[in-house]
N, C-alpha and C positions, 0 to 999 in steps of 0.2 A: 549526968552530961556537964561536961566543964562550962566556965564561964561565956569562954567565944563561942561554943556551940549554941549555948543559949540566947546568946546577943543576935547570932546568926539566924537561929530558928523566929525568933521573934521579929526581925528584920524582915524576913519571908512573909510572917503572918501578916503584917503591916501593909504588905503590898509592894515593899521597897527591900531590896538587898543591900544587904550593909558589906561592902565590899573594902576588905583591906588592901592596901595599896597609897601610891603616890597621888597627893592633893595638893592643890595651891590653895595656900591659907591668905585669907585678905580682911582686913578690918571694914565693919559698919559702925560708927559711932566707938564705944568703948569693949565693942565684942568681937570675937574672931568667927570667922568662917569659914569653909572650906569647900572646895568642888573637885572632882577628879581631875588629874593633870590632862588627861583623855581628852577630855571636852574641851581644853583651851587651846585657843589657835594662836593666839598673840595678845600681848598687854600693849596698849599707847595710851600717848598722853590724850588729854581731852581735846577735843578738835570742834567745830564748827557742827552744829546741832540745829537739823533742818525741822522743824515743828511738823505733826501733822496734825491735822483739824477731826476734832471728834475721837480721840483716843482718851483711854482710862489714863489718870494722873501718874501712874506708875512707867506709862509709854512717853519718853520725852520725845521722840521724834524719831529722826534715822538720821545714819551719818555717810558720806562718802569714802569708802575704803576702800583705794588704788582703783576708784571705777566699779566700785561694787555698792549697789546702797542696801544697807542693813540697819534693821531695828535698835534702838536703843532703850535699854530698861533700866531705872533707876531702883537699883534693890533696895535703898532704903524706903523709898515709898510703897514698894511693893510688899516688903514685908512689916510693914506698917512702924516703921521706928521714926525717930522724930527726924524732922527734915534739919540738914547743917548745910554751911556755906562751903562752896568748893575749895579745896585749898591746892597747896602745892604737890602734895602726893595722892592726891585725888586722882584715876585715871580710869580707864576701859579697858576692861577684860573682854576680849572677843572670843565668843565660844561657839561652838557646834553642837546644835542642839536636836533633837527629835519633835517634830511638829505634830500637834494633834491627827493630822492628815498621815503622819508615819516618814515624812520627808526627812531630810536632814538641811538646816539651814544655819548660817552664820547669825548670830546674835550678840552685841555689844552688851555689857553691864557694867553700871557705872559704881563703882567701890571707892570708898574713903583712902585705901591704901593696900598695897599687895606686902604681904609679911614672906612668905618663903613656899619653898616647895617642901611638902613634910611626908614622912612615909610613916604610916600609919599599919600596926598590925594587927589583927583580931584583937588580941588581948587591949590595944588602945581603945576598942572602938566601943561603945554600949547602945543599946537599942533606945531610940526616942523614948524618955518617958512619959507617962499619963499624966497629961497636962489637966485633964478632965473634958467632960463632954463638950463645954463650949468652946473651948480653945482649938482654932485650927492650925494642925502641926502637920497637915499633909506634906510639906515640901522638906520636911528636915528627915533624912534618913537615918540619922544616927548623932551621937554627941563623939566626939574624939577626946581623950585626955594626952595633954602633953605637956610636961614639965611643969605640973601644976596648975594649968590651964586648960578650960574645958572648951573646947571648937567645935559648932554647930556644924555639921553636914548637911549640906543641902542638895536636892534635886531638882537641876535647872529644867529636865524635860517636863517636871509636873509643874512648875511653875509657868510655863510656857502652856500648858494642857487646859490647867484650869480655867481659865477664859478667853483662851485662843485667840488673846488679843498681838500675838509675837508673829505671827505669819504674815508675809509680805505680799501674799496673794490677796489679804483681807483689806490692807491699806489703799485708800481712796486714791 
């Protein structure tokens, strides 16, 4: 079995398929991450955020996007990365996620900066390494190698499904 077939099989065994294709890559701190470009609806500047009471730390509130209220997640906080001040490259990636109920919904993700749309082949993507039993890597679908840099590929649907806090129906 070749490396790409092995990587795809390992991805399926972990419960998430490693899919070659186009990914929007972005930064959180000094690290690069990627999400499937088909999940991205648009990229906008930071805008006024309306806080919502009793939400977890990673849910910053909601924003009004052309008359539609959408929840806003701080990916740094969700992925337990050090919090940093917003700067001129900080932006919101508006994505289409699948909620735990199976519905599709828009959700904004705060990122430190957008890099590019990268095309990763099956040979570029490796399965998530085994970090040990105590490390929560369920949001990671794989690792992509690009130009000597490793980019962590994340599954936004799994991020929203774990605690169910992204669905607007549950917001007070």
